[in-house]
N, C-alpha and C positions, 0 to 999 in steps of 0.2 A: 504494500500500500504506500502511496505517495504521502510523505509526512505533511505536505502542504494541505492535503485533504483533511487531516486531523486538525491542523491549525485553523483552517477555514471553518470547520465544524464548531470548534470551541469559540471562535470569534462570533459566530451567529448566536450561540448559546449566551454569550456574554452581553451582546448588544441587542439581541431580539429581532434582528433584521438582516436580510441578505444584502440590502443596499448599504447599510451601515458597515457591515463586515467588509464589503468590497472597498469602501472608502478607506477603512483602516488598513487593509492589506495592500492598498494601492494597485488594485486590479479591477477589471470590469465586473459588473454584476453578472454578465453572461458567464464569465470564468468561474465565479462563485457557484452559480447554479450548476455548471458542468461538473465541478468538483464534488458537489453534494450528490448529484445523480450517479456519478461513478462510484462514490462511496456506498450509496444505497444499493447499487447493483452488486458490489462485492460482498456486502453483508447480507443481502437478500431481505431487506426490510426497509420500511420508510422511517426516516429520522425526524422529519419536520412536517408540520401542517402550516401552510402559508395562507394568510388572509390580508385584509387591507391594513391591519394594524402592525403587521410584521410576520414573524415566524415563531411558532411554538413547538418545542420538542415533543415528539410522541413518547409513549412509554418505552419503546425500544431506544429512542434517542436519549432519554434520560439515563437508561442503563449503560449506554455507550460512553457517557461523559468520562467516567473514571478510566476507561480503557484509552480514550483519546488523550487524556492528561498524562497517563503513564507512558504512552508512546512518544509524546512530545518531550517529556522530561528525560526519557531514555536517550532520545536523539541529541538533546542539548547536553546531556552528560557525556555522550560519546564525543561530541565536538569539543567539549571542554577538556577532555582527557587525552585526546589524540590530535596530532602526534605527540609522543612522549617528549619531554624536555631533553635537550642534548645532554648526554652523559648519564642518563638514568635508564634503568631496566624495566621499571613498572611504576604505577602510581596507586596510592591508597587515598581513599576519600573518608575522612573521619569527621565526626561532629559531636557537639554536646549542647545541652541546654544552656540558656543564658546564665543561670546562676552558677554554672560550673566552669565558666571561662577562666577563672583564676582562683587558686593556682593550678588546678588539675589539668586543664587543657594546655596551659603554658608549659608546665613541667613535662607533660606528655610530648609536646612538640620538641622540647629541648632534648629529651631522651631519644626521640626518633632521629634527630639530626646527628646524634652521636653514634647510634647503633646501626642505622642503615642509611648512610649518607648517599648511597647510589640510588635510593628510591625517592621519587617525587611524592610530595604530600599536599593534599588539598584539604584544608580544615575550614569548618564553618560552625557558626553558632545559630541555633534556631529554636523554635517552639517544639515541644515534645511530640505532639501529634504529627506535625510535618516531618520530623526526623524519623518517626516510626514508618510513615508511608514511604519515604525515600529509601529506607533500608529494605523494605519489602520489594520495592521496585528495582533494587539493585543499583541505585544511584549513590548509595553510601555503603562503605564496607564495615565500619564500626561506629557505634554511637554510645554515648554515656548519658544516662537519664536517671531521674529519681524514681519514676514509676514505669517499669517495663510492661510491654504488652506482649504476652506470649502468643506464639503462632507456629504453624508448621514450618520446619526448617530453620527456626531461629534459636540460637544459643544465648542463654542469659546467665551471667555470672556477676556476683557481687564484688565490687572493687573496694569499697570502704563503707564503714558505717559511721554516720554523723549523728549527733543529737541536737534536738531543738530545745532550748532552755528559755525560761521566762526571765527577762531582764528589764530593768527600768533605769531611766536617767537618774543620777544621784540627786539632781536639783529638783526634779518634779516627776512623779510617777504617772500622772494623768495627762492625756487620755490614753486608754488602751487602744493600740493599733493592731488590727488583725492583718497579719502578713499571710498572703495566700500561697501556702506551700503545696498546694495540690489537693485533689479530691480525698485521698486517704487521710491526710492530715486534718482536713475539715471534719470528716466524720468522727475521728478520735477526739478532736478538739471540742466539738459540740456535745459529745457524750460526757467528757470529763469536766467541761466548763460551760454548762448551759447558760449561765448568767452572762457569758461573754460571746454568745453565739450570734448576736446581732449588734456588732459595734458600729459606731458612727463613722469610723474611718477605716477603710480597707485599702491595702496597697498590694499589688501583685508582684513587686520586685523587692527582694530583701535589701539590696544596697540602698535603694531609695528610702525605704522605711527606716533603716538604721540611721541614715544621714539626717532624716527629719527629726528623729528622737534626739540625736546628739545636739541638734541646733535649737530644738523647741521644747524638749522634754517629752515624756510619755513612756510607754512600756509596750512590750510585745515579745513574740517568740522568734529567736534567731539561732543560727548554727553556732555551736560551741567554738569552732575555730575562727569564726568571723569576729565574735565579740571578745575573745580571750584578751587581746591587747587593751581593749577598753575597760575590761574588768580590772586588769593589772594597774592601769593608769588611774582608776578611780572615777572615770567618766560614767561608767555604768555599774550597777550592782545586780547580783543574781538574787532573785526572790525565791527562797527555798521551799515555801509552802505551796508551790505550783508544780504540777506533774511535768516530767520530761517526756519527750516523744522521740522515738528513733527515726532517723532520716537517712537511709542507706542510699548509696550510689551504685547503679548497675551498668554493666557493659553488655551490649547486644551486638551480635553479628550472625551472618549466615553460617550454618553448620559446616558446609562444604566449601572449601576454597582450594584452588590449585596453585596459589602463590607460595613459594618456599619461604618468603620473608614474613608471612602473615603472623606466625607465632611471635616473631620479634616485635611486631606492632602491639600485640596483646601484652607481652612481657613489659614493654616500655610503659604501657598504661598502668599495670599493676604496681610498678615501681613508683610511678607518679602518685598513686594513691597512698603510698606510705610516707609521703613528704610530711615533715613536721613544721613547715612554714605556715604562719597564720594566713587564713583566707581573707581576701579583701571584702 
């Protein structure tokens, strides 16, 4: 199948019109129509219903969306990774959640440069659901996340275990800020602390919440490695009568790989997980 057909299909889905898709793709509407007809002939089903207001996906069209996305992403991944950079034998695509960029991803990259310098590395930071999808689609080789999604052909291993502890600014403990550490944390949090289940302020990025508390006062749950230096300096205090929550980090990858250096990539990650440096 021509990759332009998949791109054209997705543009029509996004814009709701053959004409708008043609304008965005810088082709004629006749070309867009021909691409859709060819695609429908190859799939043996109708993908759109056209009317005066535009184009609406059929049930088959809606089901084809995820396949079209996967095809376009796979093609973009191939273009990104080929040809290999001069002097390298292969390329690994690694990724992690936003909250794991430092020091875990930084240390992992440092280890990889030392261990397998002949290998090219592509690293990215992203949202957990997107990283899981890209791993399933083969666009990523290894990802590190807090909440793994198990699936066929996917290997999951724990890299390290962190704790979330309740801390407050020494100057002022109010207000309580709910830091969104994910669905699992929310469930445990709301069971253990029902009186804090509906806070006035919620922040979904730990670094932002921590900086806000340091500047304005307040309290919340944070990773032990993140707040350790602030506890030592006296800017924060640990509130002992609140429960602690485990917050492990997991590595995920496809179970089968033909690359001889793949184990070195995993070993470099596990070594990074043992770092004693404080997290930012």
